[in-house]
PyMOL commands that place a pseudoatom at each C-alpha (Angstrom):
pseudoatom trace, name=CA, resn=UNK, resi=1, chain=A, elem=C, hetatm=0, pos=[104.686, 91.230, 88.324]
pseudoatom trace, name=CA, resn=UNK, resi=2, chain=A, elem=C, hetatm=0, pos=[101.737, 91.356, 90.645]
pseudoatom trace, name=CA, resn=UNK, resi=3, chain=A, elem=C, hetatm=0, pos=[100.386, 94.595, 92.021]
pseudoatom trace, name=CA, resn=UNK, resi=4, chain=A, elem=C, hetatm=0, pos=[100.674, 92.845, 95.374]
pseudoatom trace, name=CA, resn=UNK, resi=5, chain=A, elem=C, hetatm=0, pos=[104.415, 93.707, 95.379]
pseudoatom trace, name=CA, resn=UNK, resi=6, chain=A, elem=C, hetatm=0, pos=[105.931, 91.703, 92.675]
pseudoatom trace, name=CA, resn=UNK, resi=7, chain=A, elem=C, hetatm=0, pos=[105.568, 88.094, 94.106]
pseudoatom trace, name=CA, resn=UNK, resi=8, chain=A, elem=C, hetatm=0, pos=[103.063, 86.702, 91.448]
pseudoatom trace, name=CA, resn=UNK, resi=9, chain=A, elem=C, hetatm=0, pos=[99.878, 86.343, 93.654]
pseudoatom trace, name=CA, resn=UNK, resi=10, chain=A, elem=C, hetatm=0, pos=[96.761, 86.689, 91.587]
pseudoatom trace, name=CA, resn=UNK, resi=11, chain=A, elem=C, hetatm=0, pos=[94.605, 89.717, 92.233]
pseudoatom trace, name=CA, resn=UNK, resi=12, chain=A, elem=C, hetatm=0, pos=[92.265, 90.177, 93.989]
pseudoatom trace, name=CA, resn=UNK, resi=13, chain=A, elem=C, hetatm=0, pos=[91.818, 88.014, 96.931]
pseudoatom trace, name=CA, resn=UNK, resi=14, chain=A, elem=C, hetatm=0, pos=[88.061, 88.214, 96.690]
pseudoatom trace, name=CA, resn=UNK, resi=15, chain=A, elem=C, hetatm=0, pos=[85.182, 90.447, 95.529]
pseudoatom trace, name=CA, resn=UNK, resi=16, chain=A, elem=C, hetatm=0, pos=[82.681, 91.845, 97.932]
pseudoatom trace, name=CA, resn=UNK, resi=17, chain=A, elem=C, hetatm=0, pos=[79.771, 93.622, 96.364]
pseudoatom trace, name=CA, resn=UNK, resi=18, chain=A, elem=C, hetatm=0, pos=[81.824, 94.310, 93.131]
pseudoatom trace, name=CA, resn=UNK, resi=19, chain=A, elem=C, hetatm=0, pos=[84.642, 95.765, 95.303]
pseudoatom trace, name=CA, resn=UNK, resi=20, chain=A, elem=C, hetatm=0, pos=[88.218, 94.103, 95.001]
pseudoatom trace, name=CA, resn=UNK, resi=21, chain=A, elem=C, hetatm=0, pos=[89.769, 92.918, 98.173]
pseudoatom trace, name=CA, resn=UNK, resi=22, chain=A, elem=C, hetatm=0, pos=[93.600, 92.600, 97.543]
pseudoatom trace, name=CA, resn=UNK, resi=23, chain=A, elem=C, hetatm=0, pos=[95.708, 90.244, 99.422]
pseudoatom trace, name=CA, resn=UNK, resi=24, chain=A, elem=C, hetatm=0, pos=[97.695, 92.776, 101.474]
pseudoatom trace, name=CA, resn=UNK, resi=25, chain=A, elem=C, hetatm=0, pos=[94.251, 94.093, 102.886]
pseudoatom trace, name=CA, resn=UNK, resi=26, chain=A, elem=C, hetatm=0, pos=[93.587, 90.652, 104.328]
pseudoatom trace, name=CA, resn=UNK, resi=27, chain=A, elem=C, hetatm=0, pos=[96.981, 90.548, 106.271]
pseudoatom trace, name=CA, resn=UNK, resi=28, chain=A, elem=C, hetatm=0, pos=[96.266, 94.261, 107.363]
pseudoatom trace, name=CA, resn=UNK, resi=29, chain=A, elem=C, hetatm=0, pos=[92.989, 93.311, 108.738]
pseudoatom trace, name=CA, resn=UNK, resi=30, chain=A, elem=C, hetatm=0, pos=[94.511, 90.419, 110.506]
pseudoatom trace, name=CA, resn=UNK, resi=31, chain=A, elem=C, hetatm=0, pos=[97.245, 92.636, 112.125]
pseudoatom trace, name=CA, resn=UNK, resi=32, chain=A, elem=C, hetatm=0, pos=[94.575, 95.098, 113.173]
pseudoatom trace, name=CA, resn=UNK, resi=33, chain=A, elem=C, hetatm=0, pos=[92.466, 92.171, 114.835]
pseudoatom trace, name=CA, resn=UNK, resi=34, chain=A, elem=C, hetatm=0, pos=[95.710, 90.959, 116.482]
pseudoatom trace, name=CA, resn=UNK, resi=35, chain=A, elem=C, hetatm=0, pos=[96.439, 94.210, 118.103]
pseudoatom trace, name=CA, resn=UNK, resi=36, chain=A, elem=C, hetatm=0, pos=[92.722, 94.634, 119.118]
pseudoatom trace, name=CA, resn=UNK, resi=37, chain=A, elem=C, hetatm=0, pos=[92.736, 91.182, 120.826]
pseudoatom trace, name=CA, resn=UNK, resi=38, chain=A, elem=C, hetatm=0, pos=[95.996, 91.772, 122.497]
pseudoatom trace, name=CA, resn=UNK, resi=39, chain=A, elem=C, hetatm=0, pos=[94.880, 95.102, 123.878]
pseudoatom trace, name=CA, resn=UNK, resi=40, chain=A, elem=C, hetatm=0, pos=[91.650, 93.530, 125.125]
pseudoatom trace, name=CA, resn=UNK, resi=41, chain=A, elem=C, hetatm=0, pos=[93.349, 90.624, 126.776]
pseudoatom trace, name=CA, resn=UNK, resi=42, chain=A, elem=C, hetatm=0, pos=[96.078, 92.968, 128.339]
pseudoatom trace, name=CA, resn=UNK, resi=43, chain=A, elem=C, hetatm=0, pos=[93.497, 95.412, 129.876]
pseudoatom trace, name=CA, resn=UNK, resi=44, chain=A, elem=C, hetatm=0, pos=[90.415, 93.105, 130.672]
pseudoatom trace, name=CA, resn=UNK, resi=45, chain=A, elem=C, hetatm=0, pos=[91.651, 92.235, 134.192]
pseudoatom trace, name=CA, resn=UNK, resi=46, chain=A, elem=C, hetatm=0, pos=[94.219, 94.977, 135.123]
pseudoatom trace, name=CA, resn=UNK, resi=47, chain=A, elem=C, hetatm=0, pos=[96.210, 94.692, 138.284]
pseudoatom trace, name=CA, resn=UNK, resi=48, chain=A, elem=C, hetatm=0, pos=[98.387, 97.107, 140.236]
pseudoatom trace, name=CA, resn=UNK, resi=49, chain=A, elem=C, hetatm=0, pos=[101.284, 94.490, 139.923]
pseudoatom trace, name=CA, resn=UNK, resi=50, chain=A, elem=C, hetatm=0, pos=[101.002, 93.568, 136.368]
pseudoatom trace, name=CA, resn=UNK, resi=51, chain=A, elem=C, hetatm=0, pos=[101.767, 90.063, 135.226]
pseudoatom trace, name=CA, resn=UNK, resi=52, chain=A, elem=C, hetatm=0, pos=[101.869, 88.095, 132.036]
pseudoatom trace, name=CA, resn=UNK, resi=53, chain=A, elem=C, hetatm=0, pos=[100.564, 90.009, 129.000]
pseudoatom trace, name=CA, resn=UNK, resi=54, chain=A, elem=C, hetatm=0, pos=[99.612, 93.164, 130.900]
pseudoatom trace, name=CA, resn=UNK, resi=55, chain=A, elem=C, hetatm=0, pos=[103.260, 93.419, 132.129]
pseudoatom trace, name=CA, resn=UNK, resi=56, chain=A, elem=C, hetatm=0, pos=[104.592, 92.960, 128.499]
pseudoatom trace, name=CA, resn=UNK, resi=57, chain=A, elem=C, hetatm=0, pos=[102.106, 95.614, 127.152]
pseudoatom trace, name=CA, resn=UNK, resi=58, chain=A, elem=C, hetatm=0, pos=[102.682, 98.186, 129.840]
pseudoatom trace, name=CA, resn=UNK, resi=59, chain=A, elem=C, hetatm=0, pos=[106.503, 97.743, 129.146]
pseudoatom trace, name=CA, resn=UNK, resi=60, chain=A, elem=C, hetatm=0, pos=[105.869, 98.494, 125.538]
pseudoatom trace, name=CA, resn=UNK, resi=61, chain=A, elem=C, hetatm=0, pos=[103.548, 101.407, 126.005]
pseudoatom trace, name=CA, resn=UNK, resi=62, chain=A, elem=C, hetatm=0, pos=[105.712, 103.071, 128.820]
pseudoatom trace, name=CA, resn=UNK, resi=63, chain=A, elem=C, hetatm=0, pos=[108.739, 102.804, 126.575]
pseudoatom trace, name=CA, resn=UNK, resi=64, chain=A, elem=C, hetatm=0, pos=[106.973, 104.385, 123.705]
pseudoatom trace, name=CA, resn=UNK, resi=65, chain=A, elem=C, hetatm=0, pos=[105.355, 107.145, 125.677]
pseudoatom trace, name=CA, resn=UNK, resi=66, chain=A, elem=C, hetatm=0, pos=[108.613, 107.825, 127.291]
pseudoatom trace, name=CA, resn=UNK, resi=67, chain=A, elem=C, hetatm=0, pos=[110.065, 108.258, 123.844]
pseudoatom trace, name=CA, resn=UNK, resi=68, chain=A, elem=C, hetatm=0, pos=[107.323, 110.513, 122.784]
pseudoatom trace, name=CA, resn=UNK, resi=69, chain=A, elem=C, hetatm=0, pos=[107.683, 112.562, 125.987]
pseudoatom trace, name=CA, resn=UNK, resi=70, chain=A, elem=C, hetatm=0, pos=[111.311, 113.210, 125.173]
pseudoatom trace, name=CA, resn=UNK, resi=71, chain=A, elem=C, hetatm=0, pos=[110.247, 114.917, 121.933]
pseudoatom trace, name=CA, resn=UNK, resi=72, chain=A, elem=C, hetatm=0, pos=[106.909, 116.713, 122.791]
pseudoatom trace, name=CA, resn=UNK, resi=73, chain=A, elem=C, hetatm=0, pos=[106.757, 116.693, 126.605]
pseudoatom trace, name=CA, resn=UNK, resi=74, chain=A, elem=C, hetatm=0, pos=[104.865, 114.438, 128.942]
pseudoatom trace, name=CA, resn=UNK, resi=75, chain=A, elem=C, hetatm=0, pos=[101.493, 116.177, 128.660]
pseudoatom trace, name=CA, resn=UNK, resi=76, chain=A, elem=C, hetatm=0, pos=[101.448, 116.065, 124.874]
pseudoatom trace, name=CA, resn=UNK, resi=77, chain=A, elem=C, hetatm=0, pos=[102.706, 112.485, 124.945]
pseudoatom trace, name=CA, resn=UNK, resi=78, chain=A, elem=C, hetatm=0, pos=[99.762, 111.329, 126.944]
pseudoatom trace, name=CA, resn=UNK, resi=79, chain=A, elem=C, hetatm=0, pos=[97.428, 113.195, 124.467]
pseudoatom trace, name=CA, resn=UNK, resi=80, chain=A, elem=C, hetatm=0, pos=[98.811, 112.105, 121.192]
pseudoatom trace, name=CA, resn=UNK, resi=81, chain=A, elem=C, hetatm=0, pos=[100.837, 108.991, 122.303]
pseudoatom trace, name=CA, resn=UNK, resi=82, chain=A, elem=C, hetatm=0, pos=[97.846, 106.492, 121.724]
pseudoatom trace, name=CA, resn=UNK, resi=83, chain=A, elem=C, hetatm=0, pos=[97.829, 107.583, 117.840]
pseudoatom trace, name=CA, resn=UNK, resi=84, chain=A, elem=C, hetatm=0, pos=[101.649, 107.422, 117.467]
pseudoatom trace, name=CA, resn=UNK, resi=85, chain=A, elem=C, hetatm=0, pos=[101.933, 104.050, 119.422]
pseudoatom trace, name=CA, resn=UNK, resi=86, chain=A, elem=C, hetatm=0, pos=[99.273, 102.547, 117.132]
pseudoatom trace, name=CA, resn=UNK, resi=87, chain=A, elem=C, hetatm=0, pos=[101.160, 103.594, 114.018]
pseudoatom trace, name=CA, resn=UNK, resi=88, chain=A, elem=C, hetatm=0, pos=[104.434, 102.086, 115.474]
pseudoatom trace, name=CA, resn=UNK, resi=89, chain=A, elem=C, hetatm=0, pos=[102.905, 98.822, 116.449]
pseudoatom trace, name=CA, resn=UNK, resi=90, chain=A, elem=C, hetatm=0, pos=[100.993, 98.509, 113.224]
pseudoatom trace, name=CA, resn=UNK, resi=91, chain=A, elem=C, hetatm=0, pos=[103.931, 99.233, 111.052]
pseudoatom trace, name=CA, resn=UNK, resi=92, chain=A, elem=C, hetatm=0, pos=[106.113, 96.932, 113.186]
pseudoatom trace, name=CA, resn=UNK, resi=93, chain=A, elem=C, hetatm=0, pos=[103.910, 93.865, 112.785]
pseudoatom trace, name=CA, resn=UNK, resi=94, chain=A, elem=C, hetatm=0, pos=[103.363, 94.715, 109.180]
pseudoatom trace, name=CA, resn=UNK, resi=95, chain=A, elem=C, hetatm=0, pos=[107.160, 94.628, 108.519]
pseudoatom trace, name=CA, resn=UNK, resi=96, chain=A, elem=C, hetatm=0, pos=[107.713, 91.514, 110.596]
pseudoatom trace, name=CA, resn=UNK, resi=97, chain=A, elem=C, hetatm=0, pos=[104.815, 89.734, 108.823]
pseudoatom trace, name=CA, resn=UNK, resi=98, chain=A, elem=C, hetatm=0, pos=[107.130, 89.545, 105.726]
pseudoatom trace, name=CA, resn=UNK, resi=99, chain=A, elem=C, hetatm=0, pos=[109.717, 87.382, 107.687]
pseudoatom trace, name=CA, resn=UNK, resi=100, chain=A, elem=C, hetatm=0, pos=[107.088, 84.782, 108.467]
pseudoatom trace, name=CA, resn=UNK, resi=101, chain=A, elem=C, hetatm=0, pos=[107.056, 81.412, 106.597]
pseudoatom trace, name=CA, resn=UNK, resi=102, chain=A, elem=C, hetatm=0, pos=[104.754, 81.672, 103.619]
pseudoatom trace, name=CA, resn=UNK, resi=103, chain=A, elem=C, hetatm=0, pos=[104.699, 85.490, 103.394]
pseudoatom trace, name=CA, resn=UNK, resi=104, chain=A, elem=C, hetatm=0, pos=[103.637, 86.472, 99.759]
pseudoatom trace, name=CA, resn=UNK, resi=105, chain=A, elem=C, hetatm=0, pos=[103.240, 82.953, 98.832]
pseudoatom trace, name=CA, resn=UNK, resi=106, chain=A, elem=C, hetatm=0, pos=[99.921, 82.070, 100.637]
pseudoatom trace, name=CA, resn=UNK, resi=107, chain=A, elem=C, hetatm=0, pos=[96.877, 83.784, 99.361]
pseudoatom trace, name=CA, resn=UNK, resi=108, chain=A, elem=C, hetatm=0, pos=[95.746, 86.520, 101.703]
pseudoatom trace, name=CA, resn=UNK, resi=109, chain=A, elem=C, hetatm=0, pos=[99.192, 86.705, 103.401]
pseudoatom trace, name=CA, resn=UNK, resi=110, chain=A, elem=C, hetatm=0, pos=[101.193, 89.718, 101.940]
pseudoatom trace, name=CA, resn=UNK, resi=111, chain=A, elem=C, hetatm=0, pos=[103.077, 92.263, 104.181]
pseudoatom trace, name=CA, resn=UNK, resi=112, chain=A, elem=C, hetatm=0, pos=[101.037, 95.329, 103.958]
pseudoatom trace, name=CA, resn=UNK, resi=113, chain=A, elem=C, hetatm=0, pos=[103.936, 97.752, 104.143]
pseudoatom trace, name=CA, resn=UNK, resi=114, chain=A, elem=C, hetatm=0, pos=[105.271, 96.001, 100.964]
pseudoatom trace, name=CA, resn=UNK, resi=115, chain=A, elem=C, hetatm=0, pos=[102.604, 97.908, 99.069]
pseudoatom trace, name=CA, resn=UNK, resi=116, chain=A, elem=C, hetatm=0, pos=[102.726, 101.660, 98.322]
pseudoatom trace, name=CA, resn=UNK, resi=117, chain=A, elem=C, hetatm=0, pos=[98.777, 101.894, 98.969]
pseudoatom trace, name=CA, resn=UNK, resi=118, chain=A, elem=C, hetatm=0, pos=[99.372, 101.064, 102.657]
pseudoatom trace, name=CA, resn=UNK, resi=119, chain=A, elem=C, hetatm=0, pos=[102.277, 103.279, 103.190]
pseudoatom trace, name=CA, resn=UNK, resi=120, chain=A, elem=C, hetatm=0, pos=[100.715, 106.057, 101.343]
pseudoatom trace, name=CA, resn=UNK, resi=121, chain=A, elem=C, hetatm=0, pos=[97.553, 105.688, 103.545]
pseudoatom trace, name=CA, resn=UNK, resi=122, chain=A, elem=C, hetatm=0, pos=[99.565, 105.790, 106.729]
pseudoatom trace, name=CA, resn=UNK, resi=123, chain=A, elem=C, hetatm=0, pos=[101.584, 108.783, 105.538]
pseudoatom trace, name=CA, resn=UNK, resi=124, chain=A, elem=C, hetatm=0, pos=[98.115, 110.694, 104.540]
pseudoatom trace, name=CA, resn=UNK, resi=125, chain=A, elem=C, hetatm=0, pos=[96.836, 109.801, 108.078]
pseudoatom trace, name=CA, resn=UNK, resi=126, chain=A, elem=C, hetatm=0, pos=[99.852, 111.445, 109.657]
pseudoatom trace, name=CA, resn=UNK, resi=127, chain=A, elem=C, hetatm=0, pos=[99.393, 114.411, 107.373]
pseudoatom trace, name=CA, resn=UNK, resi=128, chain=A, elem=C, hetatm=0, pos=[95.800, 114.931, 108.386]
pseudoatom trace, name=CA, resn=UNK, resi=129, chain=A, elem=C, hetatm=0, pos=[96.606, 114.308, 111.986]
pseudoatom trace, name=CA, resn=UNK, resi=130, chain=A, elem=C, hetatm=0, pos=[99.116, 117.111, 111.911]
pseudoatom trace, name=CA, resn=UNK, resi=131, chain=A, elem=C, hetatm=0, pos=[96.405, 119.434, 110.789]
pseudoatom trace, name=CA, resn=UNK, resi=132, chain=A, elem=C, hetatm=0, pos=[93.779, 118.072, 113.150]
pseudoatom trace, name=CA, resn=UNK, resi=133, chain=A, elem=C, hetatm=0, pos=[95.958, 118.117, 116.334]
pseudoatom trace, name=CA, resn=UNK, resi=134, chain=A, elem=C, hetatm=0, pos=[97.503, 121.515, 115.259]
pseudoatom trace, name=CA, resn=UNK, resi=135, chain=A, elem=C, hetatm=0, pos=[94.031, 123.247, 114.765]
pseudoatom trace, name=CA, resn=UNK, resi=136, chain=A, elem=C, hetatm=0, pos=[92.695, 121.795, 117.927]
pseudoatom trace, name=CA, resn=UNK, resi=137, chain=A, elem=C, hetatm=0, pos=[95.704, 123.015, 119.892]
pseudoatom trace, name=CA, resn=UNK, resi=138, chain=A, elem=C, hetatm=0, pos=[96.032, 126.522, 118.373]
pseudoatom trace, name=CA, resn=UNK, resi=139, chain=A, elem=C, hetatm=0, pos=[92.806, 127.165, 116.503]
pseudoatom trace, name=CA, resn=UNK, resi=140, chain=A, elem=C, hetatm=0, pos=[93.283, 129.407, 113.517]
pseudoatom trace, name=CA, resn=UNK, resi=141, chain=A, elem=C, hetatm=0, pos=[96.718, 130.421, 114.772]
pseudoatom trace, name=CA, resn=UNK, resi=142, chain=A, elem=C, hetatm=0, pos=[97.938, 127.096, 113.417]
pseudoatom trace, name=CA, resn=UNK, resi=143, chain=A, elem=C, hetatm=0, pos=[98.109, 128.477, 109.976]
pseudoatom trace, name=CA, resn=UNK, resi=144, chain=A, elem=C, hetatm=0, pos=[100.626, 131.264, 111.038]
pseudoatom trace, name=CA, resn=UNK, resi=145, chain=A, elem=C, hetatm=0, pos=[103.536, 129.127, 110.618]
pseudoatom trace, name=CA, resn=UNK, resi=146, chain=A, elem=C, hetatm=0, pos=[102.917, 128.929, 106.761]
pseudoatom trace, name=CA, resn=UNK, resi=147, chain=A, elem=C, hetatm=0, pos=[103.799, 132.648, 106.714]
pseudoatom trace, name=CA, resn=UNK, resi=148, chain=A, elem=C, hetatm=0, pos=[107.021, 132.337, 108.792]
pseudoatom trace, name=CA, resn=UNK, resi=149, chain=A, elem=C, hetatm=0, pos=[109.740, 133.417, 108.963]
pseudoatom trace, name=CA, resn=UNK, resi=150, chain=A, elem=C, hetatm=0, pos=[108.514, 135.769, 106.067]
pseudoatom trace, name=CA, resn=UNK, resi=151, chain=A, elem=C, hetatm=0, pos=[105.199, 136.046, 104.262]
pseudoatom trace, name=CA, resn=UNK, resi=152, chain=A, elem=C, hetatm=0, pos=[106.547, 135.428, 100.888]
pseudoatom trace, name=CA, resn=UNK, resi=153, chain=A, elem=C, hetatm=0, pos=[107.802, 131.890, 101.811]
pseudoatom trace, name=CA, resn=UNK, resi=154, chain=A, elem=C, hetatm=0, pos=[104.010, 130.849, 101.984]
pseudoatom trace, name=CA, resn=UNK, resi=155, chain=A, elem=C, hetatm=0, pos=[104.403, 128.853, 98.758]
pseudoatom trace, name=CA, resn=UNK, resi=156, chain=A, elem=C, hetatm=0, pos=[107.670, 126.983, 99.858]
pseudoatom trace, name=CA, resn=UNK, resi=157, chain=A, elem=C, hetatm=0, pos=[106.152, 126.225, 103.324]
pseudoatom trace, name=CA, resn=UNK, resi=158, chain=A, elem=C, hetatm=0, pos=[103.162, 124.587, 101.645]
pseudoatom trace, name=CA, resn=UNK, resi=159, chain=A, elem=C, hetatm=0, pos=[105.318, 122.554, 99.323]
pseudoatom trace, name=CA, resn=UNK, resi=160, chain=A, elem=C, hetatm=0, pos=[107.429, 121.424, 102.252]
pseudoatom trace, name=CA, resn=UNK, resi=161, chain=A, elem=C, hetatm=0, pos=[104.190, 120.375, 104.012]
pseudoatom trace, name=CA, resn=UNK, resi=162, chain=A, elem=C, hetatm=0, pos=[102.886, 118.407, 100.996]
pseudoatom trace, name=CA, resn=UNK, resi=163, chain=A, elem=C, hetatm=0, pos=[106.521, 116.748, 100.450]
pseudoatom trace, name=CA, resn=UNK, resi=164, chain=A, elem=C, hetatm=0, pos=[106.362, 115.161, 103.949]
pseudoatom trace, name=CA, resn=UNK, resi=165, chain=A, elem=C, hetatm=0, pos=[103.717, 112.498, 103.343]
pseudoatom trace, name=CA, resn=UNK, resi=166, chain=A, elem=C, hetatm=0, pos=[105.294, 111.626, 100.041]
pseudoatom trace, name=CA, resn=UNK, resi=167, chain=A, elem=C, hetatm=0, pos=[108.620, 111.099, 101.766]
pseudoatom trace, name=CA, resn=UNK, resi=168, chain=A, elem=C, hetatm=0, pos=[107.143, 109.170, 104.641]
pseudoatom trace, name=CA, resn=UNK, resi=169, chain=A, elem=C, hetatm=0, pos=[105.292, 106.739, 102.288]
pseudoatom trace, name=CA, resn=UNK, resi=170, chain=A, elem=C, hetatm=0, pos=[108.137, 106.273, 99.699]
pseudoatom trace, name=CA, resn=UNK, resi=171, chain=A, elem=C, hetatm=0, pos=[110.789, 105.829, 102.539]
pseudoatom trace, name=CA, resn=UNK, resi=172, chain=A, elem=C, hetatm=0, pos=[108.805, 102.990, 104.251]
pseudoatom trace, name=CA, resn=UNK, resi=173, chain=A, elem=C, hetatm=0, pos=[107.639, 101.413, 101.089]
pseudoatom trace, name=CA, resn=UNK, resi=174, chain=A, elem=C, hetatm=0, pos=[111.018, 101.423, 99.358]
pseudoatom trace, name=CA, resn=UNK, resi=175, chain=A, elem=C, hetatm=0, pos=[112.951, 99.813, 102.178]
pseudoatom trace, name=CA, resn=UNK, resi=176, chain=A, elem=C, hetatm=0, pos=[110.441, 97.116, 102.906]
pseudoatom trace, name=CA, resn=UNK, resi=177, chain=A, elem=C, hetatm=0, pos=[109.897, 96.323, 99.229]
pseudoatom trace, name=CA, resn=UNK, resi=178, chain=A, elem=C, hetatm=0, pos=[113.617, 96.264, 98.556]
pseudoatom trace, name=CA, resn=UNK, resi=179, chain=A, elem=C, hetatm=0, pos=[114.227, 93.977, 101.458]
pseudoatom trace, name=CA, resn=UNK, resi=180, chain=A, elem=C, hetatm=0, pos=[111.616, 91.512, 100.484]
pseudoatom trace, name=CA, resn=UNK, resi=181, chain=A, elem=C, hetatm=0, pos=[112.796, 91.394, 96.885]
pseudoatom trace, name=CA, resn=UNK, resi=182, chain=A, elem=C, hetatm=0, pos=[116.540, 90.665, 98.050]
pseudoatom trace, name=CA, resn=UNK, resi=183, chain=A, elem=C, hetatm=0, pos=[115.322, 87.928, 100.385]
pseudoatom trace, name=CA, resn=UNK, resi=184, chain=A, elem=C, hetatm=0, pos=[113.097, 86.364, 97.567]
pseudoatom trace, name=CA, resn=UNK, resi=185, chain=A, elem=C, hetatm=0, pos=[115.751, 86.413, 94.944]
pseudoatom trace, name=CA, resn=UNK, resi=186, chain=A, elem=C, hetatm=0, pos=[118.382, 84.831, 97.501]
pseudoatom trace, name=CA, resn=UNK, resi=187, chain=A, elem=C, hetatm=0, pos=[115.880, 82.270, 98.424]
pseudoatom trace, name=CA, resn=UNK, resi=188, chain=A, elem=C, hetatm=0, pos=[115.573, 81.349, 94.826]
pseudoatom trace, name=CA, resn=UNK, resi=189, chain=A, elem=C, hetatm=0, pos=[119.344, 81.034, 94.240]
pseudoatom trace, name=CA, resn=UNK, resi=190, chain=A, elem=C, hetatm=0, pos=[120.459, 79.404, 97.519]
pseudoatom trace, name=CA, resn=UNK, resi=191, chain=A, elem=C, hetatm=0, pos=[117.197, 78.445, 99.404]
pseudoatom trace, name=CA, resn=UNK, resi=192, chain=A, elem=C, hetatm=0, pos=[119.056, 76.957, 102.487]
pseudoatom trace, name=CA, resn=UNK, resi=193, chain=A, elem=C, hetatm=0, pos=[121.730, 79.184, 104.102]
pseudoatom trace, name=CA, resn=UNK, resi=194, chain=A, elem=C, hetatm=0, pos=[122.073, 82.610, 102.409]
pseudoatom trace, name=CA, resn=UNK, resi=195, chain=A, elem=C, hetatm=0, pos=[118.614, 84.141, 103.046]
pseudoatom trace, name=CA, resn=UNK, resi=196, chain=A, elem=C, hetatm=0, pos=[118.967, 83.449, 106.715]
pseudoatom trace, name=CA, resn=UNK, resi=197, chain=A, elem=C, hetatm=0, pos=[121.326, 86.500, 107.612]
pseudoatom trace, name=CA, resn=UNK, resi=198, chain=A, elem=C, hetatm=0, pos=[119.094, 88.578, 105.453]
pseudoatom trace, name=CA, resn=UNK, resi=199, chain=A, elem=C, hetatm=0, pos=[115.922, 87.627, 107.468]
pseudoatom trace, name=CA, resn=UNK, resi=200, chain=A, elem=C, hetatm=0, pos=[117.942, 88.293, 110.705]
pseudoatom trace, name=CA, resn=UNK, resi=201, chain=A, elem=C, hetatm=0, pos=[118.847, 91.682, 109.324]
pseudoatom trace, name=CA, resn=UNK, resi=202, chain=A, elem=C, hetatm=0, pos=[115.220, 92.064, 108.331]
pseudoatom trace, name=CA, resn=UNK, resi=203, chain=A, elem=C, hetatm=0, pos=[114.229, 91.869, 112.089]
pseudoatom trace, name=CA, resn=UNK, resi=204, chain=A, elem=C, hetatm=0, pos=[116.506, 94.900, 112.633]
pseudoatom trace, name=CA, resn=UNK, resi=205, chain=A, elem=C, hetatm=0, pos=[115.467, 96.961, 109.689]
pseudoatom trace, name=CA, resn=UNK, resi=206, chain=A, elem=C, hetatm=0, pos=[111.874, 96.356, 110.296]
pseudoatom trace, name=CA, resn=UNK, resi=207, chain=A, elem=C, hetatm=0, pos=[112.112, 97.858, 113.660]
pseudoatom trace, name=CA, resn=UNK, resi=208, chain=A, elem=C, hetatm=0, pos=[114.232, 100.760, 112.424]
pseudoatom trace, name=CA, resn=UNK, resi=209, chain=A, elem=C, hetatm=0, pos=[111.621, 101.640, 109.632]
pseudoatom trace, name=CA, resn=UNK, resi=210, chain=A, elem=C, hetatm=0, pos=[108.825, 101.553, 112.243]
pseudoatom trace, name=CA, resn=UNK, resi=211, chain=A, elem=C, hetatm=0, pos=[110.892, 103.793, 114.533]
pseudoatom trace, name=CA, resn=UNK, resi=212, chain=A, elem=C, hetatm=0, pos=[111.861, 106.228, 111.831]
pseudoatom trace, name=CA, resn=UNK, resi=213, chain=A, elem=C, hetatm=0, pos=[108.203, 106.618, 110.580]
pseudoatom trace, name=CA, resn=UNK, resi=214, chain=A, elem=C, hetatm=0, pos=[106.962, 107.162, 114.105]
pseudoatom trace, name=CA, resn=UNK, resi=215, chain=A, elem=C, hetatm=0, pos=[109.892, 109.550, 115.012]
pseudoatom trace, name=CA, resn=UNK, resi=216, chain=A, elem=C, hetatm=0, pos=[109.100, 111.780, 112.111]
pseudoatom trace, name=CA, resn=UNK, resi=217, chain=A, elem=C, hetatm=0, pos=[105.368, 111.589, 112.790]
pseudoatom trace, name=CA, resn=UNK, resi=218, chain=A, elem=C, hetatm=0, pos=[106.118, 112.523, 116.405]
pseudoatom trace, name=CA, resn=UNK, resi=219, chain=A, elem=C, hetatm=0, pos=[108.294, 115.479, 115.296]
pseudoatom trace, name=CA, resn=UNK, resi=220, chain=A, elem=C, hetatm=0, pos=[105.629, 116.767, 112.799]
pseudoatom trace, name=CA, resn=UNK, resi=221, chain=A, elem=C, hetatm=0, pos=[102.922, 116.637, 115.497]
pseudoatom trace, name=CA, resn=UNK, resi=222, chain=A, elem=C, hetatm=0, pos=[105.175, 118.196, 118.114]
pseudoatom trace, name=CA, resn=UNK, resi=223, chain=A, elem=C, hetatm=0, pos=[105.921, 121.006, 115.767]
pseudoatom trace, name=CA, resn=UNK, resi=224, chain=A, elem=C, hetatm=0, pos=[102.327, 121.611, 114.941]
pseudoatom trace, name=CA, resn=UNK, resi=225, chain=A, elem=C, hetatm=0, pos=[101.071, 121.692, 118.467]
pseudoatom trace, name=CA, resn=UNK, resi=226, chain=A, elem=C, hetatm=0, pos=[103.976, 123.703, 120.017]
pseudoatom trace, name=CA, resn=UNK, resi=227, chain=A, elem=C, hetatm=0, pos=[102.821, 126.869, 121.422]
pseudoatom trace, name=CA, resn=UNK, resi=228, chain=A, elem=C, hetatm=0, pos=[106.103, 128.586, 120.377]
pseudoatom trace, name=CA, resn=UNK, resi=229, chain=A, elem=C, hetatm=0, pos=[105.987, 127.144, 116.770]
for i in range(1, 229): cmd.bond("trace and resi %d" % i, "trace and resi %d" % (i + 1))
show_as sticks, trace
zoom trace
């Protein structure tokens, strides 16, 4: 079983200066590049009455920021929304990349969220962002919540904080990996019709997993930056 997620692709995709470049990293870079190009094309000639790609991107961004605002308020949504929206879009495209023809079969084309390294990296990024945004918002007062509601709960509060990135990464990885494995096995047994319903279900579950990850990240950041926390 390959370290790329169990699909048998050789490892690595390439070597650069003695550093191994796995297949899923290539797909991840492609998704990042795609998001960058779409953002540039949507904003290079912005109009008051949006059309085409600008209209689509504004619809997506406004929807996400509205969701964030419902949890943390409009002001903080504008401040932390770009980070959260980027997480959501990256995870969504990563999940959907596994539904495209040739996924995990073509060298350099492996769904990033099908690998624990990517999901763990995303979870650690959220973990660090909670501390970064919390300290920026409250200064040293951010650390007071580790001693609440009682000081002797400090150790338990620390453990709870450390469990969050583990839970985020395993939840996302487990769901996407399991879905990919089921689709792959069904494709081997009945390659014509049976995998189709699973792939349609994958469209839904891919969006749900991106939503759940972003929802939890939003909740964590909202709690860390809440003045009454």
